[in-house]
Structures are given as C-alpha cells and as structure tokens.
LOLUM-24211 format. One record per residue: x, y negated, z of N, C-alpha, C in turn; residue in three letters. Coordinates in steps of 0.05 Angstrom, whole numbers, plus 5000, padded with zeros to 4 digits. Each point is the difference from the previous one (the first is absolute). Layout:
! LOLUM-24211
XYZXYZXYZALA ...
This chain:
! LOLUM-24211
212644015473501949835016502850064991MET 501749794996502750054990501850115021ASN 502450084991501950145017501049825022ARG 500649754995501149835020498049955023GLU 497549964992497949965021499650245017THR 500150244988499750255015502350025021LEU 502549964991502350025018499849805022ILE 499249754993499849795020497950075022SER 497750104991497950085019500850245016LYS 501550184988501050245015501949915022TRP 501849814994501949915020498549865023LEU 497749884994498449875021498150195013ASP 500150264992498150205011497149914996ASN 499449914976497449884995498650124975ASN 500750254994498750134977497450145008LEU 497949964984497650155004500350284988ASN 498050175003500350284991500550024970ASN 498649834984500350014971502849904992GLN 500949795013502749894994502250195009GLU 499550145022502050205010500350224979LEU 497850094989500250214979501649904976GLU 499549754992501549894978502949975006ALA 500749925025502749985009501550264999PHE 498650225008501250265000500750104972LYS 498849894980500550084972502349854988LYS 501249805014502349874990502450194998LEU 501649974979502250194997502149985022GLU 500149775014501949975022498850055027ASP 497650125001498750045025501750155020TYR 501050234992501550175019502549855010ASP 501349864982502549865007499449785021GLU 497849854995499349785018499250115028LEU 498650225001499250125025502550105016VAL 501850134985502550105013501649765012ARG 500149794984501449765009498749895026LEU 497449985000498649905023500550175025ASN 499850264996500550195023502849985011ASN 501949974982502849985009500549755015SER 498649784992500549755014498749985027LEU 498250195006498850015027502050055022LYS 502250134992502150055020502049775001ALA 499449794986501749774999500449875027PHE 502449945009500549875026500149704996LYS 498049875011499749724996502249835011VAL 501050065024502049835012502649994985GLU 500550204983502449994984499549894972ASN 497649904995499249914974500949714996TYR 501749954980501049744993498449904976ASN 498049835005498249924978501549864977THR 501849825007501549854979501750184984GLN 501450195013501750184986498550184981LYS 497750115010498450184983498849854977GLU 499249745004498949854979502149954978LEU 502449935008502149964980500650254985GLN 499950235014500550254987497950074978GLY 497549945007497950064981500149814977VAL 500649745005500349814978502350084981LEU 502250115012502250094984499250234982SER 498550185011499050234984498349904977VAL 498249815006498349894979501749874978ILE 502149855008501749874981501350204982LYS 501150215012501450214984498050144982ASN 497650055010498050134984499349844975THR 499749745004499449834978502249994979LYS 502650005010502350004982500150254983ALA 499650235013500150254986497950034978ILE 497649895007497850034982499449754983ASN 501949824999499549754986499350034971ALA 501150214987499450054972497650174995LYS 498850105022497650174997497549835002LYS 497850124993497549865002499249955029GLN 498349805004499249935027498950235016THR 498550174987498750225014502150205011THR 502449994990502050195010501149925027ASN 499949755007501149925027497849925019TRP 497549994991497949945019499750225021VAL 500350254991499750235018502050005023LYS 502749984994501949995022499749755017PRO 499249784987499649765016497850035020PHE 497850134991497850055019500850185022MET 501750204994500950185021501649855021ARG 501749824991501649845019498249825016ILE 498149884986498149825014498550155022ALA 499350254993498550175020501850055024ALA 502650074995501950055022500249755017ILE 500349774988500349755015497549945016LEU 497750044988497549945014499650195024ALA 500650254996499650205022502049945022ILE 502549944993502049945020499349755017SER 499149794986499249765014497550055017PHE 498250164989497550055015500750155026SER 501750214998500850155024501449825020LEU 501849834990501449825017498149825015TYR 498149894986498149825012498250145021TYR 498850234992498150135017501450125025TYR 502550084998501350125023501349805019THR 500249754991501349805017498249785010THR 497849944986498449775007497350075010THR 498950224994497350075009500050055030LEU 497949915013499750055029499050285006ASP 500550095024498750235011497449915011THR 497850124991497349925008498550235013THR 498949955023498550215015497249895005ILE 497950154993497349915004498450215015SER 498149915016498250195013497249974989THR 498450215002497350004990498149965023GLU 497450014994498049985022500550215021PHE 499749935025500250185023502850135001ALA 502049884989502750115001501949815013GLN 501950115016502149855012502650154994LYS 502249864999502650134996502349845013THR 502150155005502449885012502249994979THR 501449774998502149964980502649945014ILE 502150144992502649945011501549834980GLU 500949765008501549824983502950085000LEU 501649904980502850084998501749945025PRO 499249815017501649945023499050135026ASP 498250204997498850155022497749845013ALA 499349774990497649875008497650174992SER 497849995014497750164993497549824997SER 498350084982497549864995497750205001VAL 497949945016497650165000497949854984LEU 499250124978498349864980497150095005LEU 498249815003497250065005498650064974ASN 497450085001498550084977499749774979ALA 500050084974499749824978502049775002LYS 502550075002502249815002502350084982SER 501749814993502250054982502549865010THR 502350145000502549895008502050054978LEU 501649794993502050034979502749885009ALA 502250134993502749905006501950114980PHE 502449874999502150084981502350125015ASN 500550264995502150145014502849894993LYS 500349944974502649914991501049755013LYS 498249815005500849745011499649995031ASP 499350235012499250005028502349905018TRP 502550084995502249915018500449704999LYS 499449884977500449714997497549855009GLN 497750134997497549855006497950205010GLU 499449995025497950175012497449854996ARG 498550084980497549864993498050194989GLU 497549985009497950174990497649834991VAL 498450124983497449874991497850175012GLU 498149875013497850145013497349894990LEU 498350194993497249944994498350185017ASN 498949905021498450175018500949965029GLY 500350225014500849995029502150205006GLU 502049915016502250185008501149915027ALA 501050205015501449955025503050064996PHE 501749815007502850024994501750045026PHE 501950184998502150035020502649964986LYS 501249765004502349924984502650055014VAL 501850144986502750055011501649735001ALA 501849985019501649765002501849974975LYS 500449754992501749964976499549724989GLY 500349974974499649744988497049924999SER 499549774988497349904999498150214987SER 497650025010498050194990497549834994PHE 498950024975497749854993497850174989LYS 497549925007497650134989498549794984VAL 499950044974498649814983497150104995ASN 498149825003497250054994498949774983THR 497750044989498749794984499349765018LYS 499650045026499149795017502349865015SER 502450125001502249885014502350205004GLY 502249905010502450165004500650035030THR 500750255007500650065028503050055002VAL 501449845015502950035004500550125028THR 501550215001500350155024502549915016VAL 499549935024502249945019500050215022TYR 497850165001499750215020499850274987GLY 498550185012500050284989497350124995THR 497949925015497450134996497849804996GLN 498550034978497849814994498150134980PHE 497649894999498050104981499249784981ASN 499750074975499249804979497550114986VAL 497949844999497650084985499349774981LYS 500050074974499349814979497950124982GLN 497649885001497950094982499049764984ARG 497850024986499249794981499749735014ASP 498749995023499449755013501250005029TYR 501750195006500850055027503050045001TYR 501449855018502950035004500649985029PHE 501250215011500650015029502750125005GLU 501549885018502650115009500050005030VAL 500750235012500150025029502850105007ILE 501349865018502750085009499750175025CYS 501350235000499950185023502750015015TYR 502149934986502750015012501849814985GLU 501749855015501949824987498849744992GLY 500749904976499149744990499550024971LEU 497749894991499250014972499349724990VAL 500849944976499349744988498150044977GLY 497849855000498050024979500049744984VAL 500650024974499949764983497550004983THR 498449795004497549974985499849704992HIS 499649964974499949734989502549845008ASN 502350134998502749875005500549935029SER 498350105018500449945029500450265014HIS 502150025017500650245014499049985029GLU 498750215009499150035028501550235013THR 501249965022501550215014498150145020LYS 500150265000498350165017501750165019LEU 499349995026501350165020498250245006LYS 501050205015498350245006497349925011PRO 497950114987497349945008498749774985GLY 501649854985498949784984498950104973ASP 498049864990498850074975499849754982SER 500050064974499549794980497850104982PHE 497749875000497650104985498849784983LEU 499550084975498649824981497650164988ILE 497649895002497750124988498749794982ILE 499550084975498849814980501549734999ASP 502750025002501649764998500349835025GLY 498750085022500149855024501650155021LYS 501749855014501650125022498250045024ILE 500050245011498350075023501850055024ILE 499249875022501550055026499150265012ALA 501950155010499550265013501250015028LYS 498750175017501250045026502550174998GLU 501550015021502550155001499350304996LYS 501650134983499750284995501250165023GLU 498350185012501050155023500750294994ASN 499550094975500850274993502950014991ARG 501250235003502850034992500350074971SER 497950104987500050074972497149944989THR 499749974974497349954989498350255004PRO 497449955003498150225005499850214978SER 500549914975499650184977502050235001TRP 502349965014501950225002498950245016LEU 498049945016498650215015497350074988ASN 499849954974497550074985497649865011ASN 500349755006497749845009500449714991GLU 497849874992500049724992498549845021SER 501349805011498849835021499749724990GLN 497949875009499449734991499049835023PHE 500949755001499149825020499249734987LYS 497449954999499049764988500949974971SER 499750224985500850004972497549994982MET 500149874976497750014982499350284993PRO 497450054999499050274995501050114973TYR 500449834981501150094974502850135002LYS 501549905020502650125006499750285010THR 498150045017499550275011499150194978VAL 498249914983498950174978502350074981ILE 501649814993502250054981501950215011ALA 500749985026501850195012498750285001GLU 497550015006498550255002500150144972PHE 499549854979500150114973502750124994GLU 502149875008502750104995500650265015ARG 499050015025500650235016498350254994GLN 497649954989498250234995499350044970TYR 501049834983499550024971497050004994ASN 498649805011497149964996499549724989VAL 497649964990499249744990497549915015ASP 500149755010497849895015498349814983PHE 497450005006498249804989498649885024THR 500249735003498949865023497449864992LEU 497850065014497449884995499249825023LEU 499549744994499249805020501949995023ASN 502650024995502149995020501949784993ILE 500649835020502049794997502850125004ASP 501550044979502650135002502149825014SER 499349755005501949825014499650005030SER 497950135010499650015029502350155013GLN 500649925024502350115014499350275014LEU 502050175000499750275011502250065019PHE 499450125023502050095019499450305006THR 502050164995499650295004502150164986GLY 499550264995502050174988498650234987SER 501550154983499050254989502450184996PHE 499650265003502150204996500150084971ALA 502350114991500450074972499550294994HIS 498950165020499750284996497250115005ASP 498149825002497250095005498149794988ASN 499150064976498449814984497549925014LEU 498450195010497449945012500449835025GLU 501950075017500549855024501049724993LEU 501749984980501149744992497749824990ALA 498150114985497749844990498449895023LEU 499550175020498549915023501549775015LYS 502750025001501649805014499949734987ASN 499649994973500049744987497149904994ILE 498050165006497249914995498449955025THR 500350165020498449975025500549735013LEU 502549905003500449745013498649774987PRO 499550024974498649794985497150074994LEU 499150225011497250104996499450034971GLN 501850154986499650054972499350304996LEU 498750064979499450284993501550064974SER 500350264995501450084976498850264988TYR 500450034974499350254986502450074983SER 500550264997502450084985499350224980ARG 501149974977499850204979502850034987GLU 501250235006502850054991501849785010HIS 501349854982501949795009498849734999ASN 497449984996498649745000498449965026SER 500449775013498749955025498649734998ILE 497449995008498549765000499649915029ILE 500749755006499649895026497849794998LEU 498249995020498049805001499349935029LYS 498949765002499249925028497350125006ARG 499850115024497550135009497849795005GLU 
C-alpha cells in the first residue's frame, strides 16, 4: 500500500493491524503522531477555518516556489505533511463541533441523563438518546430510539425526534416509547404535541397517543403520575402479546420462542424487572401457557 493511502486511512482511524505496522515504518511516523497529539488540545471555538485554510495554501505556494527547480519528489514530502496537518485540523474541527452526544442502554439497564439545560431524561433498557451540546442553546432537540421519560426545564421549544414521529414539548413531563411497530406518547404534566404523518395531536395530562402496526389505537385516560417502568415494572392493558414479549426480552436479556401461540392476542397484566421466575409466571398463567428455560432461551407453548 502506498504512502498516501496509509496516511489517509490513518487519519480516518481505519488501519488494520498489517497496515498499522506499515504506517509505523514511515519515516515521518513520529512527526505525524506528535502533530496529532498536539492538535488534541486544539480549542475548536477559536478555530477560524477560512483563515487556517488560507494559511496552509500560502505555505503550499511558498513550498512550491522554493522547490520549483527541484525534482517532484523533493516537494511531495512537505506537501504531504501540510496535507496531513490540514486533514487532521479539519477532522478535529468537524468531530468536536458536529458530532452528537449519544447515550445507549443495554438489556436490563436503565440510566438517567442530564441535558445541558438541567432537563433530565430517564432512559429505559435497549434505548438510545442523542443530542448536540454545541447547538443546545439555539435548539433543544434530541433523537430517541427506544423509550424515555422526560422532565423538561422551562425554556425554548424542546423536540424529541423519533422514526415514527416528532414530540414537541409545551409542558414538562412525558414518556415516549418508539419501537419497530410501536409508538406511544403519554403526557403526565403540561401539554405535549405529537406530530405523525404531518398532523399534530395535542395531549393534556393523562392523554395518550398510541400507534401499533401503523394503526392509531384509542386508550383510556392514564391515571398514573409516572410510567410504571420507572418503578421496575412493566404494565399492559389490552396490548398485543408480542409487545409484552419484546419488553420482557429487553428487561431480562432473554430470547423467546413461541409455539402455537398467537402473538397478536391481547394481554392485560404486568411483570416486575427484578424476579425472572415470578415475571415468567405473570405473563404465562393468565393465558394458560407453559414455559421451559435453558440459560437465556425460553420456549413458550400453549398447554
């Protein structure tokens, strides 16, 4: 592999072990590493991209003039050094200003996130939240994949973007759950707007917006002050059984196999997140199902 390709892949942090060894053998290896380390202390907010670009172009121009009478190989080396400086500087500028802060939870894990404005988010198992700290003062906006309960501090507009729709906050406390075929928003305090297919629905405390398999489902008034999962329990009322199974898998890190069971049948009940055997009984006995378990694999069948 040639020198230019090695440097390019190194800047992208994309070298395999063999390529890394070849890169270390370059005569400029130590210099490039020192340059990279020194630029890590680079302060992005004071970085003037246009000014730095003009400076680098000026250096390139001077380098070409000085070496005009020399062979091409004499100025390729300094040119590549300058190109490396430019690439590293732009890469640092991009990564430190545009990348989002992303927090993810694993199976059976929950976490609390403090946003830059003191708003808080409680993230349920197997969920991801992303936001940009740099733009937060101008735009309070997060990306959610999964389920989260929000307590939003007063201020400018606050939006939660999901694959299924956008939640615009006019109040302070609400829960959003977005899964593959499931999208639900419950307002607990204030006023929440849910935009789905370009239509906004306003929710007052106790109101819900629910879509399952693309269909809007009417729900009774919510009488709890917070979602049940905050207390390590999942509750369901006339929900498809596949929804119960999917949530169980996220909370206990298990895999279900259903034999002769209609996963679309409705289930009403609950299960706790801290007792696997009891939880299994809670989701099988009401439907007269039996189960067998081996490690993290569970087989459910109708008796």
